[in-house]
N, C-alpha and C positions, 0 to 999 in steps of 0.2 A: 776272778776266781780264787785268788788268794785274798781273802776278805780284808785283812788288815792293810795290805799294800794298796788294794783298790780304794779303800776308804781314804787313806792319806793322799793318794794320787788325785782322786776326784775333788777332795777339799782344796787342793792347791792349784787345780787346773784353771786356766784362763785362756782367752783368745790370744793374749800377748804371749803366753807360754807356747801355744801352738805355732804362732808366727815365728817365734825364735827358733823352735825346732825345725820348721820347714826351711827357714833361711840358712841355718847352720848346715843342714844336710845338703841343700842345693849349692852352697858355696863350695862343696867338695865333689859333687857328682854332676853338676849342671842342673838345668831345669828338669823336674820330674813330670812326665806327661800323664802319669796315672795318679789316682787319689791317694794321699797319705793319711792314714787314720790318725785320730787325735791321741791315741794311747797305745802303749805296748800291752801285751797280754801277760799278766802275772799268773803263772801256774805253779802249784806246789811241786817240789822235786820228785815226790812219789809219783805224780801223774807223768812228769817228764820221763822218769825211769821206766814206767809201764809202757809208754808209747815207744820209747827207744828200744825196749825189749821186744815188743811186737815187730818192730822194723827188722831187727836181727833175725827173728824167727821166720818172717816172710821171705827175706832175702835167702835164707838157707833153703827154704822150699823151692824158690825160683831157681836155685842153682843145681837142683837135681837134674842130671843129664837127660833123663827121659822128658822132663818138662821143657827143657831147652830145645830138644829135638822136636817135640810136638809144636812149639811156638814158631819154628822156622817157616812154617807155611805163611806166616804173616809178612815175611820179607818179600816185597815185590822184586822180581828178577832184575829190573832196571836199577835197583838200589842194593843189590847183594854185593857188599864190599869185600874184597879179598883180605886175608890176614886177620881174621877175627881173633881177638884174644880170649882168654879163659873166663873173664868176667869184666863187666863195665867198670871204668874208673869212677863213674858218677851214677847215683841213683837217687830218685826223689819219690817219696810216698806221702800222699795227702791224707790226713786224718781229720774227720769231723770230730770236734770236741763234744762228747755226749755225757749223759749221766747213767750209771748202772742202777739196777734195782736197789742195791744197798746204799745208794746215794753218792758213791765215789765217782769222781771224774774219770772218764775213759776216752778212748779213741776208736773210731770206726773208719776203715779205709774207704776213701772216695774214689781215688784213682792213683796210678803210679806211672812212672816213666823213667827209663834209663837215659836221661837227657839233662843237661845242665839247667840250673836255675840261678837265682840272683845271689850267688855266694858273696861276692865282693861288696855289692850294694848293701846287702843286709848286714854285713860285718860293720860297715860304716854307719848304717842306720842304728844298729844296737849301740855302737860307741857314742853316737850323738845323744841318744836317750840316756845313756849312763852318765854323760857329762851334765845333763840337765835335771835328772830325776834324783831327788834326795829324800829318802824315806827312812824313818826309824826302823831299826831291825835289819837294815841292809847298808850299814855304814861303809862297808868295804866296796860297795857298788854292785852292779849287775852285769851279766853277760848272757850270751845265747848259745854257748857251746856245750858239747857233751862233757860229762864229768872227766876230770883229768886234763882238761885244756883250760888255758887262759888265752888272752888275746894274742900274745906273742907266739905261743906254741900252735895256736890255730892258724895264724898267718903263715907260719913255717910249713905246716901241713898243706895248706892251700897251694903254696908255691911248689912244694914237691910234687903234688898230684898233677898240677897243670903243666909244669915244665918237664916232668919226666926225665930229668937228668940233662936236659938241653939248656942252653943259655936263652935268656928272654928274647934276644934278637932272632933266634932260630924257631920261635914258637909264635903262632898267630891265632887270634880269636877270629874264626871264619864265620861270616854272616852275609846275607843278601842286603845290600844297601844299609849298612849298619847305622848310618847317620839318621835314617828315617824310621828306625825301629823304636817302639816304646821302651825297649830294654836298653836303650843307649846309656842311661845312667849307670847301669851295671857294667857296660863295656868300659866306660870311663873309670869306674871304680876298679875294675880288673887291671886296667892299664896302670893305675896309680899304685895298687897294692902288689901286683905281681910283675909289672914291667912289660907285659906283652901288648902289642898293638892289635887293634881290630882292623880287619881287612875284608873288603868285599870280594865275593867269589869271582867277579869280573876282573879283578886286579892281579889275580894269580897267574904267573907265567909257568910254562912247562917246557922242559928240555929232556926228552927221553922219559926216564922214570923219576926225574927230579922236578921239584916245584920251587919257584922263586917268587920274590916280590921286590918291588923297588921302594927304597927309602932314602931320602936325601941324596938322590942321584946315584945310589949304590944298589947293586943287585944282590939281594940277600937270599940264601937258601932257606927254604921252609922244611924243617926237620920234624915238626910236631904241630898238629892242628887241634886246637880247642874248639870243637865243632858246635856251633850254635845255629846251624842251618835247619830250619823246620821243613820237612820234605814236602808237605802239601803246598807250602809257599813256593818251593822250588819248582814243583809241577805246574803251578799256576803261572808263575812269572817267566819261567824258562830263560833266565839271564844267559847271555853269551859267555861261555866258559872255555878255557884252554884245556881243561881236564874234565873227566867224568868221575863220579864217586866210585864207579865200578872198575876204574883203571887200577892196575897193579903198580903202585907207586912206592917209592922209598920214603914213606912218611909214617910217623907214629900218630895214633889218634887218641884223643881224650874227649869223650869216650868213643870207642869204635862205633861207626854209624849203625851197624847191624843191631846193636842193643836197643836202639830207639824203637825197633819193632818187636824185639824178643821179650823184653821186660816192660810191659805196657799194660793197658787195660785188657788186652787179650788174655793176660795171665790170670785175671780175676776169677775166671770160670774154672781155672785149674787148681786154685789154692784151697786148702782146707785149714782154716784158722778162725778162731772165734772173733777176731777183729775184722774179718773180711766178710761183708754181707754177701748173701747168695747172688751169683751172677750167672747168666746163661747167654751163650752166643745164639743169635737168631738162627744161624745155619743148623744148630743142633736142637732147636726148639721143636718138640713134638706137638705141643699144643700151647696156646696162650694161657698163662695162669688165670685162674678164675678170679683171683684178687689182684687184677692188673693195676688197680689204683694204688697198690703198695709198691710199685716198681717205677723205675726211671728208665727211659730209652736213651741210649748213648751211642754216638759214633766212637769208634776206638781211637782214631787219630785226629783229634780236633783240639783246639785251644780256646780258653776263655769261655767255655760253655757253649761254643758254637754247635748247633744242631741238636743239643740236648732237649728232650721233651720230658718235663717234670711230671706231667699228668697225661701219659700216653693213652691213646684209644686203641681199640682193636684195628681200626682202619690205619692208624699210624704204623702199627706193626706190619700189617699186610702190605702197605705201600712200599716197604723197603724191597727193592728188586732182588730177585733170587741170586744174581751174581754179585750182590753187595752184602749179603746177609752174614758173611764171615767178618764183616767190618762193623757190626753192631752188636750191642749186648743189652739185655734187660737186667738191671741191677736193683736189688731190694732197696727201698728208700731208707734213709737214715734220719732220725729225729735229733736235731742239734740241740745242745743245751744253751739256750740264750741267756747266759749268766755273766757276761761281762756287762756290768751295769754302768750306764752313763750317769753323769751328775743329775740328769733329769729323771732318772729311774727307768730308762728304756733298756731292755735286755737285748744284747747283741750276740749273734752267733759267731763262732770262730772255727777256722780250719787251719790246722797246723801242718805245714809241710816239713817233713824230716829230710834234710839234705845230707846225703851220704857221700863219702869219698873213699877211694881205695889207695892206701899209702903204699909206697914201695915195699915189696916183700909180703904184702897181705894178699890172701886168696880172694876175699870178697870185700866189697865196700862196707864201711861201718858208719853208723850214725855220727854226724859231725856237728851239725848246728841246725837251726830251724828258721823258717819264716812263717808269717801268719797273714791270713786275709780275714778281715772282719766284715760282717754282713748283717743288714737288717731286712734285706729282701728275701725273696723266695729261693734264690740261688746266690752263689758267691761271686758271680761275674759282675763286671762293671755295669753292664746293661741293666742289671736287676737292682742296682743301688743308686741310680741317678738321682741327684738332688738331695741325698741323705748325708748327714754327718755321722761321725764315729763309725765309718766304714772305710775299707780299702786296705792298703799295704801296711803291715806292721810286723812285729817280731815278738816272740815269747821270751821273757827275761826271768832269770832266777838269780839269787844272791851269789856273789863270787865265793864267799866263804860259807860253807854249810856245816 
């Protein structure tokens, strides 16, 4: 999408380059179980700034007390965690890269979640690309961070946000069977960059209001939890745990679990922003839109496109049970700009996830960095891109010195 950078990159691309990239990345984060795309996304700084600006505006709307109060109905009573803070430490917003009528690149919101993403993994991924990619016009190199950050300042911010003033031994990355998760490379990267261990929910001990874990024969207190537990997985697997999320515990959360529900796809129907396509909760739907072919049917709390119907029918809408219609939305379709061109001239669609962090002393999370998913299929998920190249995990890069 940055034409000059794309041309030089494609001219120098080879299968040997791709193998070198994959090998160098996996030497730092372990084997990656999801597909790594062949290329970073080069976008102009003006596009980055526009999308980061949208992110700030949307977060400001989400933070209006009336909207937060309205979204509280999304929190299941069995997951309403005490001591909710004033804002989440983490926020992610996915933007489809589109073209405006004036030809400028733009972004349209696909979904959002106040839940962690691949911060550490993507920082290493971007660093590896920067080590390998040499392009005229960017002699000082590339990075993936918001203006004002370089790699060192970004790493310092990541450490501050995740540790929250505690020592790394007092903070854990909490997950269900972390060694079996596809996001394990990010857990390893987080351990490398921040120094915190990944711990299974079944390994946490409880004594009164205190949580502990064992390490090298020592019982260590858990003061802060970097929460990576996806609640629909917790509901399905029901792992044996010494504590419940609803317990009143002496722990700090990053982010507090309630924000997983509050700032999510349920908020799309509450927002009024030009970057947010029209969305309607099924529970509030008076009649099915006459142009249903222009909408997507989505469950609010699912991952990797699970349950999404790209071409819903009236029967699909009608078949959602009445007691579940609060958990589904109809969202207006987005036309992606398939303008990342492969060396073979194939146009690839891109979705840019803005990763936000709340630094100590900040009221709201701020745009911090990004990750990207590339797609040639009908949707961005893995299942829709099987057998295709130039798809999968990537990152948007821009020159360090602008």
